[in-house]
N, C-alpha and C positions, 0 to 999 in steps of 0.2 A: 504494500500500500504506500501512499504518498502522505506522510505525516506533515511535511512542510515542503515548499518548493526549493529546488536547487539542483546541484549536480547529482550524478548517479548514486553517490553514497548516502543520499537522504532516504533511499528506498528501504522499507522494512518488511519483514515477514511477521504477521500477527494473527492470532486466533480471534475470530469474531463469530457472532451467531450466524447460523445458516439462514440464507434468504428463504422467504416463503412465496410459492407461486400463487397468483391470483386465479380467478375462475377460468380465464382463457390463456393461462400461462403454464409453462412446464419448468421444472427444475432439472438442470443438466449437471451430472457429475463429470467434471471436466478432466479430460485426459491430457490435452495439450492446448496451448494458446500460441500466438505468434506476435512478433514485434511489428509495429508500424511506426512511421515517423511521428504520428500523433502522440504516441506514448512519450517520446522525448520532449515534445512541446508541452504536454500536460504536466510532466514532471518539473518542467521549468516555470510553470504557472502561466503559460502562454496559450493554452488550448483546453479550457475546462470542459467537462462533460456538460451537455445541455440540461437545463432544468435547475431546480434548487440544489445547492451544494450538499452532497451527502455527508452523513456523519463520518463515514470512512471512505476515502477517495481511493478506489482500486482501479488501476489502469487495465487495459486489455480490450481490444475491439473485436476479437474473433476467437473461436474455440472449436474443439471437437470433443465428443464424449458420449456418454450414454444417459438416457433419461432416467432420473431417479424417482420422480413423482410427477403427477399431472394435476392440474386444476379440475374443478368439478364440471366445467363445460367443455373440456378438451376432448375432441373426437378423432383427430388426425393421428395421434401418437399414443404409444404404450410404453410402460416402464420397460427399460432394457433396450429400446431402439437406439441404434448408432446414428448420431446426428452431428451436424456442424452448423455454424451460423455466425452472424455479426450482432453485436450489441453496442450501445453507446458507451460502455465502460463496464469494468468488473469481471472481465474474462480471465484475468490472471489470478484465479482463485480456484479452490477445489470444487466450488459449486457456483452456478450462475442461473438466474431466472430470466426467461425471455418469452415473448408472445409465441403461441404455437405456429402462427403463419410466418414467422421469421426463421423457422428451422428448415434445414435441407437434409435429405438422407445422404449418408456417406456412401459414395459409389462402392460397389462390391469389391473391386480389385484394388482399392486404395486402403492402406493401413489406417486404422482409426487415429493413431498418433500423428500420421502425416497429413490427415485431412484438414488440420487447423491451418495449413498453408494455402488453402483454397479460398475461403469465403470473402475476405475483405478485398484482396487484390483482384480477383476475377470479377467480383461484383462491380468494383470501381471501374475496371477497364471496360467491362461490357456496358455499363451504364453510360460511360463517357463516349466510347467509340460508336456504339450501336444505338442506344436509346436517345442520347443527346446529339451525337455527331452524325447519326444517320449513315454510317459506313455500311456499304453493301458489297456484294460480289462485283468484282471489277474495279472497285474504288481504290484509292490510295490514301494511306495515313502516314503521318510523321509522328513518332513517339519519342519523347526525350527520356533520358535515364533508362535506356533499353535493358540494362542488366539488373534493374531494381525489381521488387516484387510486382509492381504494377506494370513495369516494362516487359518482363518475361511473360506475364499473363496476356498483355496486349498483343505481343507478337503471335502467340498461339491463337488468340481469338480471331485476329485479322486473317490468318492463313486458313482457319477452320471455316470462315464464311466466304472464302474465295477472293479476299482483297489482297493488295500488296501493301507492304509496310516497310518504311525506313525508320531507323533508330539512330540516336546519338548515344555514345557511351565512351568510357575511358578505354585505354589500350588493352588492359587485362580482361575486359569483358567482351571483346570482339568475338572470340571463338564461341562462347556460349550463346550469344545472340544469333550467330550464323547457324549453329546446330538446331536452334529452335525454328529457323526458317526465315529470318529477316532478309528482305530482298536487297536492301541497301543499308550498310553500316558505316556511320561516320564517326571516326575517332575525333572527338571535339578538342582533344589536346593538340591535334596536328592539322585539322582541316576545318574549313568553314562550311557548316551544314547548309547554309543558304545556297552556296555555289554548287554543292554536291546534289542537292535536291533539284536545282534548276536543270542540271544535266540529266539526272535520272528521269525527270518528267518531261524533258524536252521543252522546258519553260512553260509548261501548262499548270504546274502547281499541284498540291495535294488537296484532297477533299476535306480532310480532318487533321488537326494537330492536337495531340494529347500532351499537355505540358504540366510537369510538376515543378518546374524551375522558376518561372516568372522572371522578374527583374528585366535585364536588357534582352532576354530572349523574346519578349513580346513583339518588339519591332521586327525582329528577324523572322518570327513566325508568320507575321503578316506578309512578308516577302515570299514566303513559301506557299501561300494559299492560292488556290485557283479562284476563279470568279464564283461568288456565293459559297465559298468555303467556310469552315467553322473551326474556331479555336476553343478547345475545352480545357479550362484552367482548373486543375485539381490540386495544385500545391504551389508553394512559393519558396522553394529551397534557396533560390538565388536572390531573394529579397522581396519584401512585400510591396515595394513601390516601383512602378514602371511608368515610363513616358513614351509616347509614340506620336507620330504625326497622323492626325485624323484624315489628312489627305490620302494616306495609304489605305485607310479602311473603307472610305466611302466609295471609290470607283469599283472596288471589288465586291461591294454589297456584302461584306463579310460579317459573320456573327462571332462575338466574343462572349463565351458562356462560362461563368464561374459556378462551381458545384462542389458540394460535399454530401456525403451520405449521412454522417453522424447526426446532424442537427435537423434533419427533415422530420416532419410529422410522421407518426407511426403509420398512417394510411399510405403515405408515399413510399415509406420503407418497405412495407408489405408488397406494394405494387412492383417495386424494383426486385424484390426477392422472388416473387412469383414468376416474373418474366425470366429471371436467371434460372429458376428451376425448370421452366418449360423449354427454354432455348439452349441453355448451356450444360445443364447437368447430364443430359444424355451423351454429350460429347466426352465426358469423363468416363462414362460407362463403356463407350466404344474405343477409348484410348487415344482419341485425337487431341484431347487436352490432358495435361498432367500438372501436378504441383511441382514447383521448382524449389528445392530446399538447399539452402546454403550451409546451415549449421544448426546445432541444437544446444540448448542450455537447460540445466535444471532450474526450477523456480528459485532455489536457494542462491543461485548464481546470477540473479536478474540484473544486478548492477554491472556485471561483466558483459552481459548481453547489450545493455544500453551503451556502454563504452564502445563495444565493437560496432554497433550500428552507426555511431557517430563518426566512424572512420570512412563510411560509405564504401567499404570494401566488399560487402556482401553481394552475391549474385543470386537473386531469388530471396526466399524467405528465411528468417531466423526464427526457429521454433523454440518454444518454452515448454518443457515437459513438466506437467503438474503432478 
């Protein structure tokens, strides 16, 4: 839990009372959770969970585990079912409570402890690229931080729906991105992605840009867009403030869309979750999508996991075994 805001050493393990599911909720006995950059921000006091401040601030946005109990009105699930899902917080604990329609069945050939690497990044990527970005077969996407959890999920989703995808990444992440199927890989430490994308698209531009960086990438993203293209901003690792020339936006009739899953009303979260279940979950069953796992830490070593994530060295997800 986070007793006070600060560096990784403020994190504590503490015993607290078990959460109680409401009528339409289930209690999940958590097997694993996974790191997200939101956990680092929340620990620093920069990204609190939505709603009133809880008595105990427990981080963690995704989980996998087995259902331990169900509310009186729950009909979709039974005790013992293997499930995974996202929550607004609290997943880095032995037990977590969530709405029954926010759960997903763990695909049969995915290990339960590995399934925690799926929900947050694949839902974020699918929501950004497909639901908001309207990426379809034959389209082209540019995804920044291609070796990240969202990046590795985005590559797979784009290829699964028949689209082409370009990614930016550091030198050590080129090979993993290529193995996942990226069509163009730009080492941002050596090359200008605007120039590379222009050559790749023959100056036509991409349909969608998925950006977790922000900052001075915004102006460059606009240069990479085709007419009526869309920039989906899902993070701001490069800085929360950006400036760009409106004259670059208007003639392209482009859309700039900011989005997060965490703070959406529950009805919108359920809608995004149910679309994910219908459109993407079968692709894990047939093997066309898979979780990409960089490393694992025990919950007792959570501070070390935070420190490692801050290095940006991970390729795919950092799992926390509960």
